[in-house]
C-alpha positions in Angstrom: 0.0 0.0 0.0 1.4 3.4 -0.9 -0.3 6.4 0.7 0.1 9.9 -0.8 -2.8 12.4 -0.7 -3.3 16.0 -0.5 -5.4 15.5 2.6 -3.8 17.5 5.5 -3.9 14.8 8.2 -4.5 11.3 9.2 -6.6 9.0 6.9 -5.0 5.6 7.8 -5.5 4.1 11.3 -4.3 0.9 12.8 -7.6 -1.0 12.2 -7.4 -0.2 8.5 -4.3 -2.4 7.9 -4.1 -6.2 7.4 -1.4 -8.3 9.1 1.9 -8.1 7.2 1.0 -4.9 5.4 3.8 -2.5 4.2 2.7 1.1 3.9 4.8 3.8 2.3 3.5 7.1 3.6 4.7 9.6 1.0 2.3 12.4 2.1 3.3 15.6 3.8 1.7 16.1 6.3 1.7 12.3 7.0 -1.5 10.4 6.3 -0.8 7.4 8.6 -1.7 7.8 12.3 1.3 8.4 14.5 0.0 5.6 16.8 0.2 2.9 14.1 3.9 2.0 14.5 3.4 1.6 18.3 0.1 -0.3 18.1 0.8 -2.6 15.2 4.2 -4.4 15.2 2.8 -6.7 12.5 2.8 -4.0 9.8 5.6 -1.9 8.5 5.1 1.9 8.1 7.8 3.6 6.1 7.8 7.3 5.8 9.3 8.6 2.5 9.7 11.9 0.6 12.8 13.0 2.7 16.4 13.5 1.7 19.5 14.4 3.7 21.8 17.1 2.3 25.4 16.9 3.6 26.5 20.2 5.2 23.0 21.8 5.0 21.4 23.5 8.0 18.0 24.7 7.0 17.5 26.8 10.1 13.8 25.9 9.7 11.6 23.3 11.5 10.3 21.0 8.8 9.2 18.4 11.5 11.9 16.1 10.2 14.7 14.3 12.1 17.5 16.8 11.5 18.4 20.2 10.2 20.2 18.6 7.3 16.9 17.0 6.1 14.5 18.4 3.5 11.5 17.2 1.6 12.5 15.4 -1.5 10.8 18.1 -3.7 13.2 20.6 -2.2 16.1 18.2 -2.8 15.1 18.0 -6.4 15.2 21.8 -6.7 18.7 21.9 -5.1 19.9 19.4 -7.6 18.5 21.4 -10.5 20.2 24.5 -9.2 23.5 22.6 -8.9 23.1 21.6 -12.6 22.3 25.2 -13.6 18.8 24.2 -14.7 15.7 26.3 -14.0 12.6 25.1 -12.2 10.7 24.3 -15.4 12.0 20.7 -15.1 10.3 20.1 -11.7 7.5 17.5 -12.0 8.5 16.2 -15.4 9.3 12.5 -15.3 11.5 10.3 -17.5 13.9 7.5 -16.7 16.9 9.6 -18.0 15.8 12.5 -15.8 15.6 10.4 -12.7 18.9 8.8 -13.4 20.5 12.2 -13.8 19.0 13.4 -10.5 20.3 10.2 -8.8 23.8 10.6 -10.2 24.0 14.3 -9.3 22.6 13.7 -5.8 25.4 11.2 -5.1 28.0 13.7 -6.3 26.8 16.6 -4.2 26.0 14.7 -1.0 22.2 14.3 -1.2 21.0 10.9 -0.1 18.1 9.0 1.4 18.0 8.6 5.2 17.5 5.1 6.6 14.0 3.6 6.5 12.0 5.0 9.4 8.7 6.0 10.8 7.5 8.0 13.9 8.8 5.3 16.2 12.3 5.7 14.8 14.7 3.9 12.4 13.5 0.6 11.1 16.0 -2.1 11.9 17.0 -4.9 9.6 15.5 -7.3 12.2 12.2 -5.5 12.1 12.1 -5.5 8.3 13.0 -9.2 8.3 10.2 -10.0 10.8 7.7 -8.2 8.6 9.0 -10.0 5.5 8.5 -13.3 7.3 4.9 -12.4 8.2 4.3 -11.7 4.5 6.0 -14.9 3.3 4.0 -16.9 5.9 0.7 -15.3 4.6 1.7 -16.2 1.0 2.5 -19.8 2.0 -0.9 -20.2 3.7 -2.6 -18.7 0.6 -1.0 -21.3 -1.6 -1.5 -24.2 0.8 -5.3 -23.9 0.8 -7.1 -26.8 -0.9 -8.6 -25.9 -4.3 -12.1 -27.0 -4.8 -13.2 -27.7 -8.4 
C-alpha cells in the first residue's frame, strides 16, 4: 500500500491495515496515524519523501529528524540548481531525468536517510520480521485446498 494524498492529516488508522502490510507514507503532512507504529508491530510503516543534504542547515523546523533533512521536492530543486537548470523541469518524469537526479545527488552529498517511521529507524531485524509475516501469509494462501 502506498499512501500519498493532498489531505492534510490522518486518513489511515491501525484498524485499516491487514497483518503483514507494508505502507509507504509519502504524504506531507503524514497520512498514517502516529499511533500505528506503536500499536501494530505486525505491519511496516515507512515514511518517505525525505532527503539528507550533507552540510546543509535549513534553520527551519520541517518536522523532520534533523536540520540537514529536507523534503525530496526541495532536494530536487537543489539538484536542478546545482546543474544550472531552471525550475521548469520540476515535476517532469522520465527515466533519464531520474537517473541524472540520482547521479548528481550522489556527487553533491544528497542521499536518502535510513527507513524510518515515527517510532524511529526501522532495523533490519524488524524488516526481516515483517518479511517473514508476508511470506507466511503467501505460503498459507498457496497451501489452501482448491475445490473444483
